[in-house]
N, C-alpha and C positions, 0 to 999 in steps of 0.2 A: 643410311637408314633403310631397312628392308621391310616391305609389307607384302602380304599375300592376298590376292583377289581371284577367286575362282580358278585355281591352278595357274596363277600368274603372279610372279614376284616382281616387285618394283623397287629399284634402287635409285634414289635421287643422287645424281652425281654432282650437280652444280646448280646453284641458284645465284643469279646475277640481277641486281636491281638496276633498272634504267630509269632514273628520275625524270629525265628530259622527255621521255615518251610515256611516262606514267604507267610503266609495265614492269614485269619481272620475267626474265628469261630463265627457264628451268630445263636442265638436261637430265633425262631419265634413262635408265637401262631396264628394259623389261625382259623377263624370262617366262615364256608361256609354254612350259613343257606339256606335251601330250594334248595340245589343242591347236586350233588354227591361229593365225596372226590376229590379234585383237583389232576390232574396227576403230576408226578414228573417234566415233561417238563414244565407244566404251572407254577408250583411253582418256577422252575429255572428262567423262563422268568420274573416273577413278582419280585422276589428278585433282579435279575440283574437290572431291571429298577429302583427299589427302591434305591439300593446302587450305582447306576450310574456306572455300569461296564458291560462288555460283558457277555452274557449268557454262552459262552463256557468256561469262567473262574470260573463258579459256579458249585459246586458239592453238590447235596443233599445227605446227609449221612443217615438220619433217618427221618421217619414220624411216630410219635406215635399217635394212635387214639384209643379211647375206642369204643366198639361196640355200635351202636345206637347214638353215640354222633356226634354233628356237629362241634366239635372242634378237632384240631390236633396240636401237638407240632412238629415242624420241626427243625432239626439241619442241618445247611448248612456250607460248607467251601468255602470261596472265595479266589482264588489264584491271584497272581500278574501276572504270565505268564502261558501260555498253557503248556510249557515244564514241569514246576513244577507240574501242575495238573496231567499230564500223568504219571509222575514219582511217585507221592505219592498216587494217587487214582486209583482204578479199575473202569473202565467204566462199568456201570451197564447194564444188559441185555436189559432193556427197552429202554435205550438211544441208545444202539447199534442197536437194532431192528428198532427203529424209523429212525435212520440214513440210515440203509440198505433199508428200505421201500421207503424212499425219493429218494435214488439213483436209485432204481429199477424203480420207477415211472418216473423219469427223463429220464432213458434209454428207457423205453417203449414209452414215448412221442416222443423222438428223432427218434426211429425206425419207428413209425407211420408216422411221417412227411416225412422221407426219402422214405418210401413205397408209400405214396401219391404222392410225386414228381415223382417217377419212373413210376407210372401208368399214370400220366399226360404226361410224356415224351414218354412212350411206345405207347400210343394211336395214335398219329400222325404217328409214325413209322409203325404201323400195317396198317394204311390207305394207306401209301405210298407203302408198300409191296403189298397190294391188287391192287392198281392202276398199279404198274409195272407188276404184273402177268396178269392183264386184257389186258394191252398193248401188252404183249408178245403173248397172245393167239390171239389178233386181228392181230398182225403182222405175225404170223405163218399161220393163216388161208388163207390170200390172196396168199401167196407164194405157198401153196399146190394146190390151185385151178388152177392157170395158168399152172403149170407143167402137170396136167392131160389133160387140154384142148388141147395142141398141139399134144399130143399122139393120141387123138381121130381124129384130123384133118389128121395126117399122115396115119392113118388106112383108112380113107375115100378116099384118093388119090389112 
């Protein structure tokens, strides 16, 4: 069976059910003419959509490619539950890194939004402080002037 995804053809060579481990082992031949070798995450998404399962239940075990070739053989394990996948597979560094980068970007975005809200809220507060300070100086100035004026009048008498 042949499928085409973004200049990449996928042939499912073999599907083997492993009931003891609650998983399916799938062998795939990819042909990615005119493009770079697909990433593990892209392969995972494509296989998940092809097999009608969630990408988090798919583990890419091997990608075999010859130098200069535009073909690669991929071995994939498809699990029935996330718990079994975590128990039997090691999460690869690339997947971990991609997850960490996505989390960090989400945190940075949230921080930026909260900081922008704070600056919007702080701006009126600063204007109110400036107004109250100017009112204080205006209120203090007339109080000082009348006190001095009566003293001068007493000296004149």
